[in-house]
C-alpha positions in Angstrom: -0.2 0.0 -0.2 1.1 3.4 -0.8 1.8 6.4 1.8 -1.0 7.8 0.1 -4.4 6.0 0.6 -7.1 6.3 -2.3 -10.6 6.9 -0.5 -13.9 6.6 -1.9 -16.9 8.1 -0.4 -20.2 6.1 -0.4 -22.9 8.4 0.7 -23.0 12.7 0.0 -25.7 13.3 2.3 -26.5 15.6 5.8 -23.4 14.1 7.7 -21.2 14.1 4.6 -21.5 18.0 3.9 -22.1 18.8 7.8 -18.9 17.1 8.9 -17.1 14.5 6.9 -16.4 17.0 3.5 -14.5 19.1 5.5 -12.8 16.6 7.7 -11.1 15.0 4.8 -10.2 18.2 3.1 -8.1 18.5 6.3 -6.1 15.1 6.3 -2.7 15.1 4.4 -1.7 11.7 2.7 -5.3 11.0 1.2 -7.0 11.4 -1.6 -10.3 11.2 -2.4 -11.2 9.5 -6.0 -14.3 9.0 -5.6 -18.1 9.7 -4.4 -21.2 8.1 -4.8 -24.9 8.3 -4.1 -28.1 7.2 -5.3 -28.8 10.3 -6.4 -26.9 11.9 -9.5 -26.3 15.5 -7.9 -25.4 15.0 -4.9 -23.0 12.5 -6.3 -21.9 14.8 -8.7 -21.5 17.7 -6.2 -20.2 15.9 -3.7 -17.3 15.0 -6.1 -16.7 18.3 -6.9 -16.2 19.5 -4.4 -13.5 17.0 -3.1 -11.7 17.1 -7.1 -13.0 13.1 -7.3 -15.3 11.4 -10.1 -19.0 10.6 -9.3 -20.6 7.3 -9.6 -23.9 6.2 -8.5 -23.6 2.4 -9.1 -21.8 0.7 -6.3 -20.2 -2.0 -8.6 -18.9 0.3 -10.9 -17.8 2.1 -7.8 -16.0 -0.6 -6.0 -14.4 -1.7 -9.1 -11.9 1.4 -8.3 -8.6 0.9 -6.9 -9.3 2.2 -3.3 -7.6 1.7 -0.3 -10.8 2.8 2.2 -14.0 3.1 1.6 -16.1 5.6 4.0 -19.9 4.5 4.5 -21.7 7.8 5.5 -25.7 6.5 4.5 -28.1 5.8 6.3 -28.0 2.7 9.1 -29.9 0.2 7.6 -27.8 0.1 4.3 -24.4 0.1 6.6 -24.1 -3.8 6.5 -24.6 -4.6 2.8 -22.3 -2.0 1.4 -19.7 -2.6 4.6 -19.9 -5.8 3.5 -19.7 -5.9 -0.9 -16.8 -3.4 0.6 -14.8 -5.7 2.8 -15.4 -8.3 0.0 -14.0 -5.8 -2.7 -10.6 -6.2 -0.7 -11.1 -2.2 0.7 -11.1 -0.7 4.4 -14.0 0.3 5.6 -14.7 3.1 7.9 -18.5 3.9 8.6 -20.4 5.9 9.9 -22.3 4.8 13.5 -24.1 3.0 14.5 -22.4 0.0 13.0 -25.6 -1.3 11.9 -28.9 -1.7 12.7 -28.4 -5.2 14.5 -26.3 -6.2 15.9 -26.5 -9.7 14.0 -25.4 -7.4 11.2 -22.4 -5.7 12.8 -21.2 -9.3 13.8 -21.5 -10.0 10.0 -19.7 -7.1 9.4 -16.5 -8.2 11.6 -16.7 -11.6 10.9 -16.0 -10.7 7.4 -13.2 -7.7 7.9 -11.4 -11.0 9.8 -11.5 -12.9 7.3 -10.7 -10.6 4.8 -7.8 -9.5 7.1 -9.4 -5.9 6.6 -10.0 -2.8 8.8 -13.4 -2.2 9.9 -13.6 1.2 12.0 -17.0 2.9 12.7 -17.1 7.1 13.4 -17.9 6.7 17.3 -17.0 10.7 17.5 -17.3 11.3 20.5 -14.3 9.5 21.7 -12.3 12.1 19.6 -13.9 15.4 21.1 -11.3 17.4 23.1 -14.1 17.7 25.7 -14.5 14.0 26.4 -11.1 13.4 26.0 -9.7 15.9 28.5 -12.5 14.9 31.1 -11.1 10.7 30.6 -8.0 13.0 31.8 -9.1 15.0 34.7 -11.0 11.5 36.1 -7.4 9.7 35.9 -5.3 12.6 37.0 -7.4 13.2 40.2 -8.5 9.4 40.8 -12.0 10.3 40.9 -13.2 6.9 40.2 -16.4 6.8 38.4 -19.8 4.9 40.0 -22.3 7.2 38.5 -22.8 8.8 35.7 -25.9 10.9 34.0 -25.3 11.5 30.0 -28.0 13.7 28.5 -28.5 13.8 24.3 -31.3 16.1 23.5 -32.4 17.5 20.3 -35.0 18.4 18.2 -35.3 16.4 14.8 -36.7 18.5 12.2 -37.3 16.3 9.9 -40.8 15.4 8.3 -42.6 12.2 9.7 -41.5 10.3 6.6 -38.0 10.9 6.3 -36.3 7.4 7.3 -34.8 8.4 10.7 -38.6 8.0 12.0 -39.0 3.9 10.8 -37.4 2.4 13.2 -36.7 -0.3 11.0 -34.7 2.0 8.9 -32.8 3.9 11.5 -33.4 2.1 15.0 -35.4 5.1 16.1 -34.0 7.3 18.6 -32.9 4.5 21.3 -29.9 3.5 18.6 -29.2 6.7 16.3 -28.6 8.6 19.5 -28.3 6.2 22.1 -24.9 4.6 20.7 -23.2 7.7 21.6 -24.5 7.5 25.3 -24.2 3.4 25.6 -20.6 3.5 24.3 -19.7 6.8 26.1 -20.9 5.0 29.9 -19.0 2.1 28.9 -15.6 3.9 27.2 -15.7 6.3 31.1 -16.2 3.3 33.1 -14.1 1.0 31.9 -16.3 -2.0 32.5 -18.9 -4.3 30.7 -22.6 -3.5 31.0 -24.7 -5.9 32.8 -28.4 -5.4 32.8 -30.6 -1.9 31.5 -34.2 -0.9 32.3 -35.6 1.5 29.7 -38.6 3.4 29.5 -39.5 5.2 26.0 -42.0 8.2 25.2 -43.8 9.0 22.0 -43.9 12.9 22.1 -44.0 14.4 19.1 -46.7 13.6 16.0 -43.9 12.5 13.5 -43.0 9.7 16.4 -46.7 8.9 16.9 -47.3 8.4 13.5 -44.4 6.1 12.6 -45.0 3.7 16.5 -41.9 4.8 17.6 -40.4 6.8 20.8 -38.8 10.1 20.2 -37.7 10.2 24.2 -35.7 7.5 25.6 -34.4 6.7 29.0 -32.2 3.8 29.7 -30.6 2.8 33.7 -27.6 1.0 32.7 -25.8 -1.8 35.0 -22.1 -1.8 35.0 -19.7 -4.1 36.2 -18.5 -2.9 39.8 -22.2 -1.7 41.3 -21.5 1.5 38.3 -24.9 2.8 37.2 -25.3 4.6 34.0 -28.3 6.9 32.9 -28.3 7.8 29.3 -31.5 9.8 27.9 -31.7 10.8 24.3 -34.1 12.5 22.7 -35.3 14.0 19.2 -38.0 15.8 21.1 -36.7 19.2 22.2 -38.5 22.0 20.2 -36.1 24.2 19.1 -37.2 26.8 15.5 -34.1 26.1 13.2 -33.1 23.5 10.6 -30.8 21.2 13.3 -31.8 22.4 16.3 -29.7 23.4 19.0 -28.1 20.0 20.9 -28.4 20.3 24.8 -25.8 18.3 25.9 -25.4 17.2 30.0 -22.7 15.2 31.5 -22.4 14.3 35.6 -20.7 12.3 37.0 -20.1 11.1 40.7 -16.8 9.0 41.9 -15.5 7.6 45.2 -13.3 10.7 45.1 -15.1 13.4 43.2 -17.6 15.0 40.7 -17.6 16.3 37.3 -20.4 18.3 35.8 -20.4 19.6 32.3 -23.5 21.6 31.0 -22.8 23.6 27.5 -25.1 26.6 27.2 -28.0 25.6 24.5 -27.0 29.2 22.8 -24.4 31.4 23.5 -26.0 34.4 26.0 -25.3 37.0 22.9 -28.1 37.3 20.5 -27.5 38.8 16.7 -30.0 41.5 15.3 -30.0 41.5 11.5 -32.8 40.9 9.0 -34.1 37.9 11.8 -33.2 37.6 15.2 -30.1 35.0 15.4 -28.5 33.0 18.4 -25.5 31.6 16.7 -23.9 28.4 17.8 -20.3 27.2 17.9 -21.2 24.5 15.2 -24.2 23.1 12.8 -23.0 19.8 13.9 -25.1 19.1 16.9 -23.0 18.2 19.9 -19.6 17.3 18.5 -16.9 20.5 17.6 -16.0 20.2 14.1 -12.4 19.2 14.7 -13.2 15.8 15.9 -14.2 14.6 12.8 -10.8 15.2 11.7 -9.1 13.9 14.1 -11.2 10.5 13.7 -10.7 10.0 10.5 -6.7 10.8 11.1 -6.5 8.6 13.3 -8.0 5.9 11.4 -6.1 6.3 8.8 -3.3 6.5 10.5 -4.2 2.9 12.3 -4.7 1.5 8.1 -0.9 2.7 7.8 0.3 0.6 10.7 1.4 4.0 12.5 -1.8 3.8 15.5 -3.4 1.2 17.8 -7.1 2.0 17.2 -8.8 4.0 20.7 -11.9 2.5 19.2 -12.5 -0.5 17.4 -15.5 -2.7 15.7 -16.1 -4.6 18.8 -16.8 -1.4 20.8 -19.3 -0.4 18.3 -21.5 -3.4 18.6 -21.2 -3.5 22.1 -22.7 -0.1 22.5 -25.4 -1.2 19.7 -26.1 -4.4 21.9 -27.2 -2.4 25.1 -29.4 0.0 22.9 -30.6 -3.2 21.2 -31.8 -5.0 24.7 -32.9 -1.5 25.9 -35.7 -0.9 23.2 -36.5 -5.1 24.4 -36.4 -3.7 27.9 -38.9 -0.9 26.9 -41.4 -3.2 25.3 -41.4 -5.5 28.1 -41.1 -2.9 30.9 -38.4 -4.7 33.0 -34.8 -5.1 33.6 -33.3 -7.0 30.7 -29.9 -8.9 30.9 -27.3 -7.9 28.6 
């Protein structure tokens, strides 16, 4: 493999435009040679932005001389696309969640192992400087976390026929947003989950129309008598396209406490033709540079220069916790993990 990695991108929609496009531009030692999307206009625009060629067909795309395929498509397509790319001899970076189901995620991991290729999942919270610094403080101060509450809540702005609202395509809020928090808890506790009790609510009309939850609470027991509370929501109202993302962390340990609650919006308002309250980023709760840091790390792992800080197995466990939480919410009882 040459030092310059040849990258192909599948999916030129929301997360591509909000995060990955800029991140890919900022990383040295790679060249994006192809962008694929089933929407020809999106593929053409994405390719133009990155100086690549545009494709709408998967077979033609995978026939290219690519080292890495990055998959930025809806959740229900992750497994099929990742397995096809791996079988074609390409390393894979796929957005979280790893897949729609644990079974699909397991097939992806087994395929990567069989082909002796890398499979990375974009759990970008692990590359956000805030959480990295918080982990360092915990170790330095010997806080020893025993209870963590983490909330990630927003207003999902998409219409009720959009794929996010269809649990058979997105996994619902418990999976799509929940895996961020389940992975965060396991990362910070440094122990394995034991059981979960969960409760879901359908608050917005879009959720009720699709028979899904848009607000979800998980109470997770970890080894060592540690407990985590995960709150995720798409039901927080806010009058903007992507909505403000409220993000709260409260860590109680044997030797101290850490609390982090950013403001929903800055304290400064801007009056122009309309009244604006600017945000630090359109990327919900993640700083934009975290995506660049994540991808640079994955590419360095592929080159053999670094060891992975988050693995596909980690992503699979995060998904398993969320799946078991959904089972708990349906049954109304504690479920073993």
